[in-house]
C-alpha positions as a LaTeX table, in Angstrom:
\begin{tabular}{lrrr}
\hline
Residue & $x$ (\AA) & $y$ (\AA) & $z$ (\AA) \\
\hline
Unk1 & 119.77 & 103.98 & 155.46 \\
Unk2 & 118.80 & 102.01 & 152.34 \\
Unk3 & 120.93 & 98.94 & 151.88 \\
Unk4 & 121.17 & 96.69 & 148.81 \\
Unk5 & 122.46 & 93.31 & 149.95 \\
Unk6 & 124.00 & 92.09 & 146.73 \\
Unk7 & 123.03 & 88.57 & 145.72 \\
Unk8 & 124.91 & 86.29 & 145.51 \\
Unk9 & 127.55 & 87.00 & 148.09 \\
Unk10 & 129.67 & 85.15 & 150.61 \\
Unk11 & 130.64 & 81.52 & 150.83 \\
Unk12 & 130.99 & 79.48 & 147.65 \\
Unk13 & 130.54 & 75.68 & 147.66 \\
Unk14 & 134.29 & 75.10 & 147.82 \\
Unk15 & 134.61 & 77.16 & 151.03 \\
Unk16 & 131.57 & 75.47 & 152.60 \\
Unk17 & 133.11 & 72.05 & 151.83 \\
Unk18 & 136.55 & 72.95 & 153.21 \\
Unk19 & 135.22 & 74.32 & 156.45 \\
Unk20 & 132.90 & 71.39 & 156.95 \\
Unk21 & 135.71 & 68.89 & 156.40 \\
Unk22 & 137.84 & 70.67 & 159.02 \\
Unk23 & 135.01 & 70.76 & 161.55 \\
Unk24 & 134.28 & 67.06 & 161.11 \\
Unk25 & 137.74 & 65.96 & 162.21 \\
Unk26 & 138.52 & 68.43 & 164.99 \\
Unk27 & 137.92 & 65.85 & 167.73 \\
Unk28 & 140.45 & 63.26 & 166.52 \\
Unk29 & 143.03 & 62.38 & 169.24 \\
Unk30 & 146.13 & 63.51 & 167.39 \\
Unk31 & 147.39 & 66.91 & 166.08 \\
Unk32 & 145.53 & 68.46 & 163.13 \\
Unk33 & 147.26 & 70.94 & 160.88 \\
Unk34 & 146.11 & 72.99 & 157.91 \\
Unk35 & 148.74 & 73.50 & 155.22 \\
Unk36 & 148.31 & 77.29 & 154.74 \\
Unk37 & 145.09 & 79.24 & 155.35 \\
Unk38 & 142.24 & 76.85 & 154.66 \\
Unk39 & 140.53 & 79.80 & 152.92 \\
Unk40 & 141.75 & 83.34 & 152.88 \\
Unk41 & 139.99 & 84.69 & 155.92 \\
Unk42 & 141.70 & 85.25 & 159.25 \\
Unk43 & 138.45 & 85.04 & 161.25 \\
Unk44 & 137.92 & 81.53 & 159.99 \\
Unk45 & 141.58 & 80.60 & 160.73 \\
Unk46 & 141.16 & 81.90 & 164.31 \\
Unk47 & 137.88 & 80.02 & 164.79 \\
Unk48 & 139.47 & 76.79 & 163.68 \\
Unk49 & 142.39 & 77.31 & 165.99 \\
Unk50 & 139.89 & 77.64 & 168.81 \\
Unk51 & 138.79 & 74.09 & 167.85 \\
Unk52 & 142.42 & 72.92 & 168.14 \\
Unk53 & 143.21 & 72.96 & 164.40 \\
Unk54 & 146.56 & 74.70 & 163.81 \\
Unk55 & 147.29 & 76.63 & 160.62 \\
Unk56 & 150.87 & 76.31 & 159.30 \\
Unk57 & 151.48 & 79.38 & 157.12 \\
Unk58 & 154.62 & 81.45 & 156.58 \\
Unk59 & 155.00 & 84.14 & 153.97 \\
Unk60 & 157.26 & 83.17 & 151.14 \\
Unk61 & 157.07 & 79.42 & 151.91 \\
Unk62 & 155.51 & 76.98 & 149.47 \\
Unk63 & 153.14 & 74.24 & 150.53 \\
Unk64 & 155.96 & 71.74 & 149.97 \\
Unk65 & 158.22 & 73.69 & 152.36 \\
Unk66 & 155.56 & 74.11 & 154.97 \\
Unk67 & 155.25 & 70.34 & 155.15 \\
Unk68 & 158.64 & 70.25 & 156.79 \\
Unk69 & 157.03 & 71.64 & 159.94 \\
Unk70 & 154.51 & 68.79 & 160.22 \\
Unk71 & 155.75 & 65.40 & 161.46 \\
Unk72 & 152.66 & 63.62 & 162.75 \\
Unk73 & 148.92 & 63.63 & 162.77 \\
Unk74 & 146.48 & 64.92 & 160.14 \\
Unk75 & 147.21 & 67.51 & 157.50 \\
Unk76 & 144.38 & 69.30 & 155.65 \\
Unk77 & 145.03 & 70.48 & 152.11 \\
Unk78 & 143.34 & 73.85 & 151.71 \\
Unk79 & 140.59 & 74.82 & 149.24 \\
Unk80 & 143.32 & 76.28 & 146.93 \\
Unk81 & 144.60 & 72.80 & 146.13 \\
Unk82 & 148.14 & 71.46 & 145.98 \\
Unk83 & 150.47 & 69.63 & 143.63 \\
Unk84 & 151.05 & 65.91 & 143.49 \\
Unk85 & 154.47 & 66.61 & 145.06 \\
Unk86 & 152.76 & 67.85 & 148.20 \\
Unk87 & 150.44 & 64.89 & 148.42 \\
Unk88 & 153.31 & 62.41 & 147.87 \\
Unk89 & 155.51 & 64.11 & 150.46 \\
Unk90 & 152.71 & 64.04 & 153.04 \\
Unk91 & 152.16 & 60.34 & 152.40 \\
Unk92 & 155.88 & 59.65 & 152.71 \\
Unk93 & 155.86 & 61.38 & 156.12 \\
Unk94 & 153.07 & 59.05 & 157.25 \\
Unk95 & 150.51 & 61.85 & 157.61 \\
Unk96 & 146.79 & 61.31 & 157.34 \\
Unk97 & 145.63 & 63.60 & 154.53 \\
Unk98 & 142.25 & 65.38 & 154.23 \\
Unk99 & 141.84 & 66.90 & 150.79 \\
Unk100 & 139.72 & 70.06 & 151.05 \\
Unk101 & 140.69 & 71.24 & 147.57 \\
Unk102 & 137.90 & 73.10 & 145.80 \\
Unk103 & 136.44 & 70.81 & 143.13 \\
Unk104 & 136.81 & 73.65 & 140.57 \\
Unk105 & 140.55 & 73.75 & 141.30 \\
Unk106 & 140.83 & 70.00 & 140.89 \\
Unk107 & 138.99 & 70.36 & 137.52 \\
Unk108 & 141.61 & 72.93 & 136.43 \\
Unk109 & 144.48 & 70.61 & 137.45 \\
Unk110 & 142.89 & 67.78 & 135.46 \\
Unk111 & 142.55 & 70.05 & 132.46 \\
Unk112 & 146.24 & 71.08 & 132.68 \\
Unk113 & 147.44 & 67.50 & 132.96 \\
Unk114 & 145.31 & 66.44 & 129.97 \\
Unk115 & 146.60 & 69.32 & 127.79 \\
Unk116 & 150.22 & 68.66 & 128.82 \\
Unk117 & 149.84 & 65.00 & 127.83 \\
Unk118 & 148.69 & 66.21 & 124.39 \\
Unk119 & 151.90 & 68.17 & 123.87 \\
Unk120 & 150.69 & 71.68 & 124.73 \\
Unk121 & 152.39 & 74.17 & 126.96 \\
Unk122 & 150.22 & 76.06 & 129.45 \\
Unk123 & 149.80 & 79.76 & 129.95 \\
Unk124 & 148.28 & 80.10 & 133.45 \\
Unk125 & 146.73 & 83.48 & 134.29 \\
Unk126 & 147.11 & 83.94 & 138.00 \\
Unk127 & 148.58 & 85.90 & 140.87 \\
Unk128 & 152.26 & 85.37 & 141.69 \\
Unk129 & 152.65 & 83.71 & 145.11 \\
Unk130 & 148.96 & 82.72 & 145.41 \\
Unk131 & 148.64 & 79.16 & 146.71 \\
Unk132 & 146.23 & 78.21 & 143.91 \\
Unk133 & 148.63 & 79.38 & 141.31 \\
Unk134 & 151.50 & 77.67 & 143.10 \\
Unk135 & 149.68 & 74.34 & 143.07 \\
Unk136 & 148.80 & 74.56 & 139.41 \\
Unk137 & 152.21 & 75.61 & 138.16 \\
Unk138 & 154.05 & 73.01 & 140.19 \\
Unk139 & 152.38 & 70.29 & 138.10 \\
Unk140 & 155.13 & 71.01 & 135.50 \\
Unk141 & 157.28 & 74.05 & 136.18 \\
Unk142 & 158.99 & 73.88 & 132.81 \\
Unk143 & 155.88 & 73.77 & 130.59 \\
Unk144 & 153.46 & 75.86 & 132.67 \\
Unk145 & 154.06 & 79.60 & 132.49 \\
Unk146 & 152.60 & 82.06 & 134.98 \\
Unk147 & 150.93 & 85.01 & 133.22 \\
Unk148 & 150.31 & 88.06 & 135.36 \\
Unk149 & 150.34 & 90.76 & 132.61 \\
Unk150 & 150.75 & 91.27 & 128.88 \\
Unk151 & 154.55 & 91.44 & 129.18 \\
Unk152 & 154.54 & 87.79 & 130.30 \\
Unk153 & 152.75 & 86.89 & 127.12 \\
Unk154 & 155.29 & 88.77 & 125.01 \\
Unk155 & 158.05 & 86.57 & 126.51 \\
Unk156 & 156.55 & 83.34 & 125.09 \\
Unk157 & 157.88 & 81.46 & 122.09 \\
Unk158 & 155.59 & 82.05 & 119.14 \\
Unk159 & 156.42 & 78.67 & 117.68 \\
Unk160 & 154.94 & 76.73 & 120.62 \\
Unk161 & 151.33 & 75.58 & 120.92 \\
Unk162 & 149.67 & 76.86 & 124.05 \\
Unk163 & 146.47 & 76.42 & 126.04 \\
Unk164 & 145.48 & 79.35 & 128.27 \\
Unk165 & 143.74 & 78.64 & 131.57 \\
Unk166 & 143.54 & 80.61 & 134.83 \\
Unk167 & 143.31 & 80.78 & 138.59 \\
Unk168 & 139.60 & 80.41 & 139.39 \\
Unk169 & 139.35 & 83.58 & 141.47 \\
Unk170 & 140.77 & 86.00 & 138.89 \\
Unk171 & 138.71 & 88.91 & 137.52 \\
Unk172 & 136.83 & 87.61 & 134.51 \\
Unk173 & 137.51 & 91.02 & 132.87 \\
Unk174 & 141.27 & 90.72 & 133.42 \\
Unk175 & 141.23 & 87.14 & 132.09 \\
Unk176 & 139.31 & 88.20 & 128.99 \\
Unk177 & 141.74 & 91.03 & 128.23 \\
Unk178 & 144.78 & 88.76 & 128.60 \\
Unk179 & 143.19 & 86.05 & 126.49 \\
Unk180 & 142.39 & 88.48 & 123.73 \\
Unk181 & 145.94 & 89.85 & 123.80 \\
Unk182 & 147.35 & 86.33 & 123.59 \\
Unk183 & 145.18 & 85.50 & 120.60 \\
Unk184 & 146.51 & 88.55 & 118.83 \\
Unk185 & 150.15 & 87.88 & 119.59 \\
Unk186 & 150.59 & 84.08 & 119.66 \\
Unk187 & 149.64 & 82.19 & 116.48 \\
Unk188 & 149.06 & 78.84 & 118.20 \\
Unk189 & 146.88 & 79.34 & 121.27 \\
Unk190 & 143.51 & 78.01 & 122.49 \\
Unk191 & 141.49 & 79.20 & 125.47 \\
Unk192 & 140.09 & 77.18 & 128.36 \\
Unk193 & 138.72 & 79.74 & 130.79 \\
Unk194 & 138.39 & 78.36 & 134.33 \\
Unk195 & 136.89 & 81.25 & 136.32 \\
Unk196 & 134.54 & 79.42 & 138.70 \\
Unk197 & 130.84 & 80.11 & 138.39 \\
Unk198 & 130.60 & 81.49 & 141.94 \\
Unk199 & 133.36 & 84.03 & 141.22 \\
Unk200 & 131.81 & 84.99 & 137.89 \\
Unk201 & 128.28 & 85.64 & 139.07 \\
Unk202 & 129.52 & 87.63 & 142.12 \\
Unk203 & 131.66 & 89.82 & 139.82 \\
Unk204 & 128.79 & 90.32 & 137.38 \\
Unk205 & 126.47 & 91.33 & 140.20 \\
Unk206 & 128.93 & 94.01 & 141.42 \\
Unk207 & 129.49 & 95.26 & 137.90 \\
Unk208 & 125.77 & 95.84 & 137.35 \\
Unk209 & 124.95 & 97.82 & 140.52 \\
Unk210 & 122.29 & 100.50 & 140.17 \\
Unk211 & 123.49 & 104.03 & 139.39 \\
Unk212 & 121.86 & 105.52 & 142.50 \\
Unk213 & 124.02 & 103.43 & 144.89 \\
Unk214 & 126.54 & 105.95 & 146.29 \\
Unk215 & 128.73 & 103.73 & 148.52 \\
Unk216 & 129.85 & 100.12 & 148.31 \\
Unk217 & 131.27 & 97.84 & 151.00 \\
Unk218 & 133.03 & 94.63 & 150.08 \\
Unk219 & 133.55 & 92.43 & 153.13 \\
Unk220 & 136.53 & 90.13 & 153.20 \\
Unk221 & 140.11 & 89.40 & 154.22 \\
Unk222 & 142.90 & 91.44 & 152.50 \\
Unk223 & 144.58 & 88.07 & 151.65 \\
Unk224 & 141.49 & 87.07 & 149.58 \\
Unk225 & 142.10 & 87.52 & 145.87 \\
Unk226 & 138.45 & 87.09 & 144.89 \\
Unk227 & 137.47 & 89.77 & 147.51 \\
Unk228 & 140.04 & 92.22 & 146.12 \\
Unk229 & 138.80 & 91.63 & 142.60 \\
Unk230 & 135.24 & 92.41 & 143.67 \\
Unk231 & 136.43 & 95.73 & 145.13 \\
Unk232 & 138.48 & 96.50 & 142.02 \\
Unk233 & 135.51 & 95.78 & 139.70 \\
Unk234 & 133.20 & 97.97 & 141.83 \\
Unk235 & 135.74 & 100.77 & 141.62 \\
Unk236 & 136.25 & 100.45 & 137.86 \\
Unk237 & 132.63 & 100.13 & 136.87 \\
Unk238 & 131.34 & 103.19 & 138.67 \\
Unk239 & 132.16 & 106.46 & 140.38 \\
Unk240 & 130.82 & 105.11 & 143.70 \\
Unk241 & 132.90 & 105.19 & 146.87 \\
Unk242 & 134.17 & 101.65 & 147.44 \\
Unk243 & 135.58 & 100.27 & 150.68 \\
Unk244 & 136.97 & 96.84 & 151.38 \\
Unk245 & 136.64 & 95.92 & 155.06 \\
Unk246 & 137.18 & 92.71 & 157.06 \\
Unk247 & 134.24 & 93.23 & 159.45 \\
Unk248 & 132.04 & 95.74 & 161.20 \\
Unk249 & 135.09 & 96.72 & 163.29 \\
Unk250 & 136.72 & 98.34 & 160.23 \\
Unk251 & 133.70 & 100.42 & 159.16 \\
Unk252 & 134.46 & 104.10 & 159.57 \\
Unk253 & 131.13 & 105.85 & 160.08 \\
Unk254 & 132.57 & 109.15 & 158.78 \\
Unk255 & 132.45 & 107.71 & 155.22 \\
Unk256 & 128.69 & 107.42 & 155.57 \\
Unk257 & 128.13 & 111.18 & 155.86 \\
Unk258 & 125.78 & 112.39 & 153.16 \\
Unk259 & 125.33 & 108.84 & 151.83 \\
Unk260 & 121.81 & 107.53 & 151.26 \\
Unk261 & 122.12 & 104.19 & 149.51 \\
Unk262 & 124.71 & 101.51 & 150.21 \\
Unk263 & 125.48 & 98.20 & 148.57 \\
Unk264 & 127.13 & 95.31 & 150.44 \\
Unk265 & 128.79 & 92.21 & 149.05 \\
Unk266 & 131.51 & 89.89 & 150.21 \\
Unk267 & 134.24 & 87.52 & 149.07 \\
Unk268 & 133.64 & 83.82 & 148.67 \\
Unk269 & 135.54 & 83.06 & 151.91 \\
Unk270 & 133.81 & 85.65 & 154.08 \\
Unk271 & 131.62 & 84.31 & 156.91 \\
Unk272 & 127.95 & 85.12 & 156.34 \\
Unk273 & 127.74 & 86.22 & 159.94 \\
Unk274 & 130.24 & 89.01 & 159.43 \\
Unk275 & 128.51 & 90.28 & 156.28 \\
Unk276 & 125.08 & 90.23 & 157.85 \\
Unk277 & 126.42 & 92.28 & 160.76 \\
Unk278 & 127.44 & 95.05 & 158.38 \\
Unk279 & 124.14 & 94.86 & 156.49 \\
Unk280 & 122.03 & 95.02 & 159.65 \\
Unk281 & 124.09 & 97.84 & 161.05 \\
Unk282 & 123.81 & 99.98 & 157.95 \\
Unk283 & 120.00 & 99.38 & 157.73 \\
Unk284 & 119.46 & 100.98 & 161.14 \\
Unk285 & 122.17 & 103.68 & 160.70 \\
Unk286 & 121.28 & 107.35 & 160.69 \\
Unk287 & 124.23 & 109.73 & 160.57 \\
Unk288 & 122.21 & 112.42 & 162.42 \\
Unk289 & 121.27 & 110.04 & 165.23 \\
Unk290 & 124.21 & 109.06 & 167.43 \\
Unk291 & 122.15 & 106.31 & 169.04 \\
Unk292 & 122.50 & 104.32 & 165.80 \\
Unk293 & 126.30 & 104.65 & 165.66 \\
Unk294 & 127.28 & 102.00 & 168.24 \\
Unk295 & 128.69 & 98.93 & 166.54 \\
Unk296 & 127.75 & 95.37 & 167.59 \\
Unk297 & 130.32 & 93.05 & 169.12 \\
Unk298 & 131.53 & 90.09 & 166.99 \\
Unk299 & 130.65 & 86.74 & 168.55 \\
Unk300 & 133.56 & 84.50 & 167.56 \\
Unk301 & 131.40 & 81.37 & 168.20 \\
Unk302 & 129.24 & 82.26 & 165.23 \\
Unk303 & 132.03 & 82.62 & 162.67 \\
Unk304 & 131.81 & 79.00 & 161.48 \\
Unk305 & 128.02 & 78.76 & 161.41 \\
\hline
\end{tabular}
């Protein structure tokens, strides 16, 4: 089978940094905790737990609330970032803090603080409940407004002066549409787009797939917003069959029947090892030859490589 391995794909620099920071401290002689999923990929979470690093994550709980479950040792702030409240609470509890926040997320936080100090209110385009959005909005819950759709823009006071920014993993197409709508409906608004470069170029690569590709696989965790956005863009931009899978284990060979050319990409938090397994499997796959159907076993030791 012909396979187009979309470039770029997989780990962004923020994910590489977060995982490396966690690996560097796993031998310290006291408990190590991660405040939420260090990146949105369960394979990585499991691999870190095998190193003795425990993830504290409960649906519906904020980072601030999750800190109540940690009373000693080291706490790792995830790549999604966190508010000053979280850092201050961790310090007050006497915890050793490792900040694995993505540098692009920190840049967005700095931008928000600067614009707030200048008297603006912030319209933050993001996903409700996402830890990156949570961290940004908690900087000032009264003057930062979460924007998930056009209706949220309609609720804003037209007399206020706003700056629009966004969660770094959002679809650049969604961000553009909401920004254009805001400019048309709010008289005092300026735009500071913060979609990270890694997210942008991955989305653009998916949007420009060749017409003769007839099936697309996006590898990544269902919790990963940037992975879901890649799959959504692939679906919107073409009539190709698009499947989002976590690993080779989720690949249903029946969907490959009568398919000749596949494209494979992956979210920014997807281990390269998992993506390469899918690529290599598809390259040798022949639907008419059952000998090519057996899937490889995932070696958990290679997840963090």
